[in-house]
VEXROBA-988025 format. One record per residue: z, x, y of N, C-alpha, C, CB in turn; residue number from 1. Coordinates in Angstrom, 1 decimal. Glycine has a CB too. Layout:
N
<n.up->Z; n.east->X; n.north->Y; ca.up->Z; ca.east->X; ca.north->Y; c.up->Z; c.east->X; c.north->Y; cb.up->Z; cb.east->X; cb.north->Y; resi->NUM> .
...
//
This chain:
97
<n.up->3.3; n.east->-86.7; n.north->-46.0; ca.up->2.2; ca.east->-86.2; ca.north->-46.9; c.up->2.3; c.east->-86.8; c.north->-48.1; cb.up->2.1; cb.east->-84.6; cb.north->-47.3; resi->1> .
<n.up->2.9; n.east->-87.6; n.north->-48.1; ca.up->3.4; ca.east->-88.2; ca.north->-50.1; c.up->2.1; c.east->-89.6; c.north->-49.3; cb.up->6.3; cb.east->-89.1; cb.north->-50.6; resi->2> .
<n.up->1.9; n.east->-90.1; n.north->-48.0; ca.up->1.4; ca.east->-91.1; ca.north->-48.2; c.up->0.0; c.east->-90.6; c.north->-47.9; cb.up->2.0; cb.east->-92.3; cb.north->-47.6; resi->3> .
<n.up->-0.1; n.east->-89.7; n.north->-47.6; ca.up->-1.8; ca.east->-89.5; ca.north->-47.5; c.up->-2.4; c.east->-89.2; c.north->-48.7; cb.up->-2.4; cb.east->-88.4; cb.north->-46.6; resi->4> .
<n.up->-1.4; n.east->-88.8; n.north->-50.1; ca.up->-2.0; ca.east->-88.4; ca.north->-51.3; c.up->-2.0; c.east->-90.4; c.north->-51.9; cb.up->-0.9; cb.east->-86.9; cb.north->-52.5; resi->5> .
<n.up->-1.4; n.east->-91.0; n.north->-50.6; ca.up->-1.3; ca.east->-92.3; ca.north->-51.7; c.up->-2.8; c.east->-92.6; c.north->-51.8; cb.up->-0.3; cb.east->-93.8; cb.north->-51.3; resi->6> .
<n.up->-3.9; n.east->-93.6; n.north->-53.4; ca.up->-4.7; ca.east->-93.5; ca.north->-53.6; c.up->-5.2; c.east->-95.1; c.north->-52.6; cb.up->-4.7; cb.east->-93.2; cb.north->-54.9; resi->7> .
<n.up->-6.3; n.east->-94.7; n.north->-52.3; ca.up->-7.5; ca.east->-95.9; ca.north->-51.5; c.up->-7.9; c.east->-97.2; c.north->-52.0; cb.up->-8.9; cb.east->-95.3; cb.north->-51.4; resi->8> .
<n.up->-8.0; n.east->-98.2; n.north->-51.5; ca.up->-8.3; ca.east->-99.4; ca.north->-52.0; c.up->-10.2; c.east->-99.6; c.north->-51.6; cb.up->-7.0; cb.east->-100.6; cb.north->-51.2; resi->9> .
<n.up->-10.8; n.east->-99.4; n.north->-52.7; ca.up->-11.9; ca.east->-99.7; ca.north->-52.5; c.up->-12.8; c.east->-99.3; c.north->-53.6; cb.up->-12.2; cb.east->-99.2; cb.north->-51.4; resi->10> .
<n.up->-14.1; n.east->-99.5; n.north->-53.6; ca.up->-15.5; ca.east->-98.9; ca.north->-54.8; c.up->-16.6; c.east->-98.1; c.north->-54.3; cb.up->-16.3; cb.east->-100.1; cb.north->-55.4; resi->11> .
<n.up->-16.3; n.east->-97.6; n.north->-53.0; ca.up->-17.6; ca.east->-97.6; ca.north->-52.5; c.up->-17.4; c.east->-94.8; c.north->-53.1; cb.up->-17.8; cb.east->-98.7; cb.north->-49.9; resi->12> .
<n.up->-18.7; n.east->-95.1; n.north->-52.9; ca.up->-18.7; ca.east->-93.3; ca.north->-53.5; c.up->-17.6; c.east->-92.2; c.north->-52.9; cb.up->-20.5; cb.east->-92.5; cb.north->-53.0; resi->13> .
<n.up->-17.3; n.east->-92.7; n.north->-51.5; ca.up->-16.8; ca.east->-91.9; ca.north->-50.3; c.up->-15.0; c.east->-91.7; c.north->-51.2; cb.up->-16.8; cb.east->-93.1; cb.north->-48.3; resi->14> .
<n.up->-15.0; n.east->-92.9; n.north->-51.1; ca.up->-13.2; ca.east->-93.6; ca.north->-51.7; c.up->-13.1; c.east->-92.5; c.north->-53.0; cb.up->-13.0; cb.east->-95.9; cb.north->-52.4; resi->15> .
<n.up->-14.1; n.east->-92.9; n.north->-53.6; ca.up->-13.5; ca.east->-92.3; ca.north->-55.5; c.up->-13.4; c.east->-91.0; c.north->-55.2; cb.up->-14.8; cb.east->-92.5; cb.north->-57.2; resi->16> .
<n.up->-14.6; n.east->-90.8; n.north->-54.2; ca.up->-14.5; ca.east->-89.2; ca.north->-53.9; c.up->-13.1; c.east->-88.6; c.north->-53.5; cb.up->-15.5; cb.east->-88.9; cb.north->-52.6; resi->17> .
<n.up->-12.5; n.east->-88.9; n.north->-52.3; ca.up->-11.6; ca.east->-89.1; ca.north->-51.6; c.up->-9.7; c.east->-88.9; c.north->-53.0; cb.up->-12.1; cb.east->-90.7; cb.north->-50.7; resi->18> .
<n.up->-10.4; n.east->-90.4; n.north->-53.1; ca.up->-9.5; ca.east->-90.6; ca.north->-54.5; c.up->-8.9; c.east->-89.5; c.north->-55.0; cb.up->-10.4; cb.east->-91.0; cb.north->-55.6; resi->19> .
<n.up->-10.2; n.east->-89.3; n.north->-55.9; ca.up->-10.3; ca.east->-87.7; ca.north->-57.2; c.up->-9.2; c.east->-86.7; c.north->-56.4; cb.up->-12.6; cb.east->-86.5; cb.north->-57.2; resi->20> .
<n.up->-9.6; n.east->-86.7; n.north->-55.5; ca.up->-9.1; ca.east->-85.2; ca.north->-55.1; c.up->-7.3; c.east->-86.0; c.north->-55.0; cb.up->-10.1; cb.east->-84.3; cb.north->-53.0; resi->21> .
<n.up->-7.3; n.east->-86.8; n.north->-54.3; ca.up->-5.8; ca.east->-86.6; ca.north->-54.2; c.up->-5.3; c.east->-87.0; c.north->-55.9; cb.up->-5.1; cb.east->-87.8; cb.north->-52.7; resi->22> .
<n.up->-6.0; n.east->-87.0; n.north->-56.5; ca.up->-5.3; ca.east->-86.9; ca.north->-57.9; c.up->-5.0; c.east->-85.6; c.north->-58.7; cb.up->-6.0; cb.east->-87.8; cb.north->-58.8; resi->23> .
<n.up->-6.4; n.east->-85.1; n.north->-57.7; ca.up->-6.3; ca.east->-83.8; ca.north->-58.7; c.up->-5.2; c.east->-82.9; c.north->-58.2; cb.up->-7.7; cb.east->-83.0; cb.north->-58.8; resi->24> .
<n.up->-4.9; n.east->-83.5; n.north->-56.7; ca.up->-3.3; ca.east->-82.9; ca.north->-55.7; c.up->-2.4; c.east->-82.6; c.north->-56.5; cb.up->-2.5; cb.east->-84.0; cb.north->-54.6; resi->25> .
<n.up->-2.1; n.east->-84.1; n.north->-56.8; ca.up->-0.8; ca.east->-84.4; ca.north->-57.8; c.up->-1.0; c.east->-83.8; c.north->-58.8; cb.up->-0.4; cb.east->-85.8; cb.north->-58.1; resi->26> .
<n.up->-2.0; n.east->-83.7; n.north->-59.7; ca.up->-1.7; ca.east->-83.2; ca.north->-60.9; c.up->-1.6; c.east->-81.6; c.north->-61.0; cb.up->-2.7; cb.east->-83.7; cb.north->-61.7; resi->27> .
<n.up->-2.3; n.east->-81.0; n.north->-59.8; ca.up->-2.4; ca.east->-79.3; ca.north->-59.9; c.up->-0.8; c.east->-79.2; c.north->-58.7; cb.up->-4.4; cb.east->-78.4; cb.north->-59.0; resi->28> .
<n.up->-0.2; n.east->-79.8; n.north->-58.4; ca.up->0.8; ca.east->-79.9; ca.north->-57.3; c.up->1.8; c.east->-80.9; c.north->-57.6; cb.up->0.2; cb.east->-80.3; cb.north->-56.1; resi->29> .
<n.up->2.4; n.east->-80.6; n.north->-58.7; ca.up->3.8; ca.east->-82.1; ca.north->-59.0; c.up->4.9; c.east->-82.3; c.north->-58.1; cb.up->4.9; cb.east->-81.8; cb.north->-60.5; resi->30> .
<n.up->5.4; n.east->-80.7; n.north->-57.6; ca.up->6.2; ca.east->-80.7; ca.north->-57.0; c.up->5.7; c.east->-80.1; c.north->-55.3; cb.up->7.1; cb.east->-80.1; cb.north->-57.8; resi->31> .
<n.up->5.8; n.east->-81.0; n.north->-54.2; ca.up->5.3; ca.east->-81.0; ca.north->-53.4; c.up->7.0; c.east->-81.2; c.north->-52.4; cb.up->3.9; cb.east->-82.2; cb.north->-53.6; resi->32> .
<n.up->6.4; n.east->-80.3; n.north->-51.1; ca.up->7.3; ca.east->-80.2; ca.north->-49.7; c.up->6.3; c.east->-80.1; c.north->-49.0; cb.up->8.4; cb.east->-78.8; cb.north->-49.4; resi->33> .
<n.up->6.6; n.east->-80.0; n.north->-47.9; ca.up->5.6; ca.east->-79.7; ca.north->-46.6; c.up->7.2; c.east->-79.8; c.north->-46.1; cb.up->4.1; cb.east->-80.8; cb.north->-46.0; resi->34> .
<n.up->6.7; n.east->-78.8; n.north->-44.5; ca.up->7.4; ca.east->-79.2; ca.north->-43.0; c.up->6.5; c.east->-78.1; c.north->-41.9; cb.up->9.3; cb.east->-78.8; cb.north->-43.0; resi->35> .
<n.up->6.9; n.east->-78.5; n.north->-41.3; ca.up->6.3; ca.east->-78.8; ca.north->-39.4; c.up->6.6; c.east->-77.8; c.north->-38.9; cb.up->7.0; cb.east->-80.0; cb.north->-38.2; resi->36> .
<n.up->5.6; n.east->-76.6; n.north->-38.2; ca.up->6.4; ca.east->-75.7; ca.north->-37.3; c.up->5.6; c.east->-75.9; c.north->-36.1; cb.up->6.5; cb.east->-74.2; cb.north->-37.7; resi->37> .
<n.up->6.2; n.east->-75.2; n.north->-35.5; ca.up->5.9; ca.east->-75.3; ca.north->-34.5; c.up->4.8; c.east->-74.3; c.north->-33.5; cb.up->7.0; cb.east->-75.3; cb.north->-34.2; resi->38> .
<n.up->4.4; n.east->-74.6; n.north->-32.6; ca.up->3.0; ca.east->-73.7; ca.north->-32.4; c.up->3.6; c.east->-72.8; c.north->-32.3; cb.up->1.9; cb.east->-74.0; cb.north->-31.3; resi->39> .
<n.up->3.2; n.east->-71.0; n.north->-32.9; ca.up->3.7; ca.east->-70.2; ca.north->-33.0; c.up->3.3; c.east->-69.2; c.north->-31.5; cb.up->3.5; cb.east->-69.8; cb.north->-34.3; resi->40> .
<n.up->2.8; n.east->-69.5; n.north->-30.7; ca.up->2.5; ca.east->-69.1; ca.north->-29.2; c.up->1.9; c.east->-70.3; c.north->-28.3; cb.up->1.5; cb.east->-67.9; cb.north->-29.1; resi->41> .
<n.up->2.4; n.east->-70.4; n.north->-26.9; ca.up->1.9; ca.east->-71.3; ca.north->-25.8; c.up->0.5; c.east->-70.9; c.north->-25.5; cb.up->2.8; cb.east->-71.1; cb.north->-24.4; resi->42> .
<n.up->0.2; n.east->-69.6; n.north->-25.5; ca.up->-1.4; ca.east->-70.0; ca.north->-24.5; c.up->-2.0; c.east->-69.9; c.north->-25.9; cb.up->-2.3; cb.east->-68.5; cb.north->-22.9; resi->43> .
<n.up->-3.5; n.east->-70.7; n.north->-25.9; ca.up->-4.3; ca.east->-71.1; ca.north->-27.0; c.up->-5.1; c.east->-70.3; c.north->-26.8; cb.up->-4.8; cb.east->-72.3; cb.north->-27.2; resi->44> .
<n.up->-5.5; n.east->-68.8; n.north->-25.8; ca.up->-6.2; ca.east->-67.7; ca.north->-26.2; c.up->-5.4; c.east->-66.8; c.north->-26.9; cb.up->-6.9; cb.east->-67.2; cb.north->-25.2; resi->45> .
<n.up->-3.8; n.east->-66.6; n.north->-26.8; ca.up->-3.9; ca.east->-66.4; ca.north->-27.6; c.up->-3.5; c.east->-66.7; c.north->-29.3; cb.up->-4.0; cb.east->-66.0; cb.north->-27.1; resi->46> .
<n.up->-3.6; n.east->-67.4; n.north->-29.1; ca.up->-3.5; ca.east->-68.7; ca.north->-30.7; c.up->-4.6; c.east->-68.2; c.north->-31.4; cb.up->-3.9; cb.east->-70.6; cb.north->-30.4; resi->47> .
<n.up->-5.4; n.east->-68.0; n.north->-31.0; ca.up->-7.3; ca.east->-67.9; ca.north->-31.4; c.up->-7.0; c.east->-66.2; c.north->-32.1; cb.up->-9.0; cb.east->-68.0; cb.north->-29.4; resi->48> .
<n.up->-6.5; n.east->-65.6; n.north->-31.8; ca.up->-6.4; ca.east->-63.8; ca.north->-32.2; c.up->-4.9; c.east->-64.3; c.north->-32.8; cb.up->-6.2; cb.east->-62.1; cb.north->-30.6; resi->49> .
<n.up->-4.3; n.east->-64.9; n.north->-33.6; ca.up->-3.0; ca.east->-64.5; ca.north->-34.0; c.up->-2.4; c.east->-63.2; c.north->-34.8; cb.up->-2.6; cb.east->-65.6; cb.north->-34.7; resi->50> .
<n.up->-3.6; n.east->-62.7; n.north->-35.6; ca.up->-4.2; ca.east->-61.9; ca.north->-36.5; c.up->-3.9; c.east->-60.0; c.north->-35.9; cb.up->-6.0; cb.east->-62.4; cb.north->-36.5; resi->51> .
<n.up->-3.9; n.east->-60.0; n.north->-34.2; ca.up->-3.8; ca.east->-59.6; ca.north->-33.9; c.up->-2.3; c.east->-59.2; c.north->-32.9; cb.up->-4.8; cb.east->-59.8; cb.north->-33.9; resi->52> .
<n.up->-1.9; n.east->-59.7; n.north->-32.5; ca.up->-0.6; ca.east->-60.0; ca.north->-31.9; c.up->0.1; c.east->-59.7; c.north->-32.9; cb.up->-0.3; cb.east->-61.3; cb.north->-31.4; resi->53> .
<n.up->1.5; n.east->-58.5; n.north->-32.6; ca.up->2.7; ca.east->-58.4; ca.north->-33.1; c.up->3.8; c.east->-58.9; c.north->-33.1; cb.up->3.1; cb.east->-57.8; cb.north->-32.9; resi->54> .
<n.up->4.3; n.east->-59.5; n.north->-34.4; ca.up->5.7; ca.east->-60.6; ca.north->-34.9; c.up->6.6; c.east->-60.3; c.north->-33.1; cb.up->7.1; cb.east->-59.7; cb.north->-37.0; resi->55> .
<n.up->6.7; n.east->-59.7; n.north->-32.7; ca.up->7.8; ca.east->-59.9; ca.north->-31.4; c.up->7.1; c.east->-61.0; c.north->-30.5; cb.up->8.1; cb.east->-58.3; cb.north->-30.3; resi->56> .
<n.up->6.4; n.east->-61.7; n.north->-30.4; ca.up->5.2; ca.east->-62.0; ca.north->-29.2; c.up->5.1; c.east->-63.1; c.north->-29.6; cb.up->3.7; cb.east->-61.1; cb.north->-29.2; resi->57> .
<n.up->5.6; n.east->-63.7; n.north->-31.2; ca.up->5.6; ca.east->-65.3; ca.north->-31.1; c.up->7.1; c.east->-66.1; c.north->-30.8; cb.up->4.9; cb.east->-65.9; cb.north->-32.6; resi->58> .
<n.up->6.3; n.east->-66.9; n.north->-30.4; ca.up->8.2; ca.east->-67.7; ca.north->-29.5; c.up->9.3; c.east->-67.7; c.north->-31.1; cb.up->7.9; cb.east->-70.5; cb.north->-28.7; resi->59> .
<n.up->10.8; n.east->-67.9; n.north->-30.2; ca.up->11.7; ca.east->-67.4; ca.north->-30.7; c.up->11.9; c.east->-68.4; c.north->-32.3; cb.up->12.8; cb.east->-67.2; cb.north->-29.5; resi->60> .
<n.up->11.6; n.east->-70.1; n.north->-31.6; ca.up->11.9; ca.east->-71.0; ca.north->-32.4; c.up->10.7; c.east->-71.2; c.north->-34.0; cb.up->12.0; cb.east->-72.2; cb.north->-31.2; resi->61> .
<n.up->9.5; n.east->-70.3; n.north->-33.5; ca.up->8.6; ca.east->-70.1; ca.north->-34.2; c.up->9.1; c.east->-69.4; c.north->-35.4; cb.up->7.5; cb.east->-69.6; cb.north->-33.6; resi->62> .
<n.up->9.9; n.east->-68.2; n.north->-34.7; ca.up->10.0; ca.east->-67.2; ca.north->-35.9; c.up->11.3; c.east->-67.6; c.north->-36.8; cb.up->10.0; cb.east->-65.5; cb.north->-35.4; resi->63> .
<n.up->12.5; n.east->-68.4; n.north->-36.4; ca.up->13.8; ca.east->-69.1; ca.north->-36.7; c.up->12.8; c.east->-69.3; c.north->-37.6; cb.up->14.7; cb.east->-70.2; cb.north->-35.8; resi->64> .
<n.up->11.8; n.east->-70.4; n.north->-37.7; ca.up->11.2; ca.east->-71.7; ca.north->-38.6; c.up->10.8; c.east->-70.9; c.north->-40.0; cb.up->9.6; cb.east->-72.5; cb.north->-37.9; resi->65> .
<n.up->10.1; n.east->-69.7; n.north->-39.2; ca.up->9.1; ca.east->-69.2; ca.north->-40.5; c.up->10.0; c.east->-68.0; c.north->-41.4; cb.up->7.5; cb.east->-68.3; cb.north->-39.9; resi->66> .
<n.up->11.3; n.east->-67.9; n.north->-40.9; ca.up->12.4; ca.east->-67.4; ca.north->-41.6; c.up->13.4; c.east->-68.2; c.north->-42.9; cb.up->13.1; cb.east->-67.1; cb.north->-40.5; resi->67> .
<n.up->13.6; n.east->-69.5; n.north->-42.2; ca.up->13.7; ca.east->-70.5; ca.north->-42.3; c.up->12.8; c.east->-70.7; c.north->-44.2; cb.up->13.1; cb.east->-71.2; cb.north->-40.8; resi->68> .
<n.up->11.9; n.east->-70.8; n.north->-44.1; ca.up->10.8; ca.east->-71.6; ca.north->-44.6; c.up->10.3; c.east->-70.5; c.north->-45.9; cb.up->9.6; cb.east->-71.9; cb.north->-43.3; resi->69> .
<n.up->10.8; n.east->-68.9; n.north->-45.5; ca.up->10.9; ca.east->-68.0; ca.north->-46.2; c.up->12.0; c.east->-68.5; c.north->-47.8; cb.up->11.3; cb.east->-66.9; cb.north->-45.1; resi->70> .
<n.up->12.9; n.east->-67.8; n.north->-46.7; ca.up->14.5; ca.east->-68.5; ca.north->-47.8; c.up->13.9; c.east->-69.7; c.north->-48.5; cb.up->16.2; cb.east->-69.3; cb.north->-46.7; resi->71> .
<n.up->13.8; n.east->-70.6; n.north->-48.2; ca.up->13.7; ca.east->-71.6; ca.north->-48.8; c.up->12.9; c.east->-71.6; c.north->-50.1; cb.up->13.4; cb.east->-72.5; cb.north->-47.8; resi->72> .
<n.up->11.6; n.east->-70.9; n.north->-49.5; ca.up->10.4; ca.east->-70.2; ca.north->-50.8; c.up->11.0; c.east->-69.3; c.north->-51.8; cb.up->9.1; cb.east->-69.1; cb.north->-50.2; resi->73> .
<n.up->11.7; n.east->-68.8; n.north->-51.1; ca.up->12.3; ca.east->-67.6; ca.north->-52.4; c.up->13.6; c.east->-68.1; c.north->-53.3; cb.up->12.9; cb.east->-65.9; cb.north->-51.5; resi->74> .
<n.up->14.5; n.east->-69.1; n.north->-53.1; ca.up->14.8; ca.east->-70.1; ca.north->-53.6; c.up->14.7; c.east->-70.6; c.north->-54.8; cb.up->14.5; cb.east->-70.6; cb.north->-53.0; resi->75> .
<n.up->13.3; n.east->-70.9; n.north->-54.7; ca.up->12.4; ca.east->-71.8; ca.north->-55.2; c.up->11.3; c.east->-71.5; c.north->-55.9; cb.up->12.1; cb.east->-72.5; cb.north->-54.4; resi->76> .
<n.up->10.3; n.east->-70.4; n.north->-56.0; ca.up->10.1; ca.east->-69.8; ca.north->-56.5; c.up->10.2; c.east->-69.2; c.north->-57.6; cb.up->10.2; cb.east->-69.6; cb.north->-56.1; resi->77> .
<n.up->9.5; n.east->-69.2; n.north->-59.1; ca.up->9.9; ca.east->-68.5; ca.north->-60.2; c.up->9.3; c.east->-67.3; c.north->-60.2; cb.up->9.6; cb.east->-69.1; cb.north->-61.4; resi->78> .
<n.up->9.9; n.east->-65.7; n.north->-61.1; ca.up->8.9; ca.east->-64.8; ca.north->-61.3; c.up->7.9; c.east->-65.5; c.north->-62.3; cb.up->9.4; cb.east->-63.5; cb.north->-61.8; resi->79> .
<n.up->6.7; n.east->-64.8; n.north->-62.0; ca.up->5.9; ca.east->-65.4; ca.north->-63.1; c.up->5.6; c.east->-64.1; c.north->-64.2; cb.up->4.3; cb.east->-66.1; cb.north->-62.5; resi->80> .
<n.up->5.7; n.east->-64.6; n.north->-65.5; ca.up->5.9; ca.east->-63.8; ca.north->-67.1; c.up->4.7; c.east->-63.6; c.north->-67.8; cb.up->6.8; cb.east->-64.7; cb.north->-68.1; resi->81> .
<n.up->4.9; n.east->-62.9; n.north->-68.6; ca.up->3.7; ca.east->-62.9; ca.north->-69.6; c.up->4.2; c.east->-62.6; c.north->-70.7; cb.up->2.6; cb.east->-61.9; cb.north->-69.4; resi->82> .
<n.up->4.2; n.east->-63.3; n.north->-72.2; ca.up->4.5; ca.east->-62.9; ca.north->-73.7; c.up->6.2; c.east->-62.3; c.north->-73.0; cb.up->3.0; cb.east->-61.6; cb.north->-74.5; resi->83> .
<n.up->6.9; n.east->-63.4; n.north->-72.0; ca.up->8.5; ca.east->-62.9; ca.north->-72.5; c.up->8.7; c.east->-61.5; c.north->-71.2; cb.up->8.6; cb.east->-62.0; cb.north->-74.7; resi->84> .
<n.up->7.5; n.east->-60.7; n.north->-70.8; ca.up->7.6; ca.east->-59.9; ca.north->-70.1; c.up->7.4; c.east->-60.0; c.north->-68.3; cb.up->6.8; cb.east->-59.1; cb.north->-70.8; resi->85> .
<n.up->8.4; n.east->-60.4; n.north->-67.5; ca.up->8.0; ca.east->-60.3; ca.north->-66.2; c.up->6.8; c.east->-59.3; c.north->-65.2; cb.up->9.3; cb.east->-60.0; cb.north->-65.8; resi->86> .
<n.up->5.8; n.east->-60.1; n.north->-65.1; ca.up->4.5; ca.east->-59.3; ca.north->-65.1; c.up->4.5; c.east->-58.5; c.north->-63.1; cb.up->2.8; cb.east->-60.7; cb.north->-65.6; resi->87> .
<n.up->4.4; n.east->-57.5; n.north->-62.9; ca.up->5.0; ca.east->-56.9; ca.north->-61.9; c.up->3.3; c.east->-56.5; c.north->-61.5; cb.up->6.3; cb.east->-55.6; cb.north->-62.4; resi->88> .
<n.up->3.4; n.east->-55.6; n.north->-60.1; ca.up->1.7; ca.east->-55.2; ca.north->-59.5; c.up->0.9; c.east->-54.7; c.north->-60.5; cb.up->1.7; cb.east->-54.0; cb.north->-58.3; resi->89> .
<n.up->1.3; n.east->-53.7; n.north->-61.2; ca.up->0.7; ca.east->-52.9; ca.north->-62.0; c.up->-0.2; c.east->-54.1; c.north->-63.2; cb.up->2.1; cb.east->-51.7; cb.north->-62.6; resi->90> .
<n.up->0.5; n.east->-54.4; n.north->-63.5; ca.up->0.3; ca.east->-55.6; ca.north->-64.9; c.up->-0.4; c.east->-56.6; c.north->-64.1; cb.up->1.9; cb.east->-56.3; cb.north->-65.8; resi->91> .
<n.up->0.1; n.east->-57.1; n.north->-63.0; ca.up->-0.9; ca.east->-57.9; ca.north->-61.9; c.up->-2.9; c.east->-57.4; c.north->-61.7; cb.up->0.0; cb.east->-57.3; cb.north->-60.1; resi->92> .
<n.up->-2.7; n.east->-56.4; n.north->-61.9; ca.up->-3.8; ca.east->-55.3; ca.north->-60.9; c.up->-4.7; c.east->-55.6; c.north->-62.5; cb.up->-3.2; cb.east->-53.1; cb.north->-60.2; resi->93> .
<n.up->-4.1; n.east->-55.4; n.north->-62.7; ca.up->-4.8; ca.east->-54.7; ca.north->-65.1; c.up->-5.1; c.east->-55.8; c.north->-65.0; cb.up->-3.6; cb.east->-54.3; cb.north->-67.3; resi->94> .
<n.up->-4.6; n.east->-57.3; n.north->-65.5; ca.up->-5.4; ca.east->-58.4; ca.north->-65.3; c.up->-6.1; c.east->-59.0; c.north->-64.5; cb.up->-5.0; cb.east->-58.8; cb.north->-65.3; resi->95> .
<n.up->-6.6; n.east->-58.5; n.north->-64.1; ca.up->-7.5; ca.east->-59.1; ca.north->-62.7; c.up->-9.0; c.east->-58.4; c.north->-62.9; cb.up->-6.8; cb.east->-58.5; cb.north->-60.8; resi->96> .
<n.up->-8.9; n.east->-57.5; n.north->-63.5; ca.up->-9.4; ca.east->-56.2; ca.north->-63.4; c.up->-10.6; c.east->-57.3; c.north->-65.0; cb.up->-7.8; cb.east->-54.3; cb.north->-63.8; resi->97> .
//
């Protein structure tokens, strides 16, 4: 992932646009991490309808990797706060309105 965010050499409009996007990604996401997951299912037809299948139909390897990814995320994320108060669901809804 980091390699794909390296600025490319050249001065064409296309290269400049892509480099701008790379700089923005680096700016908005100073801490980055990435992981590869196995395909959730083997069957291509089922893969196109993931939202319709039950979790039990996922490959065990995928389920295991997802659980590990969730653990990793929950260790890193911080609770959102506003004016030194943690934001709960009701407050978030109020902010959205």
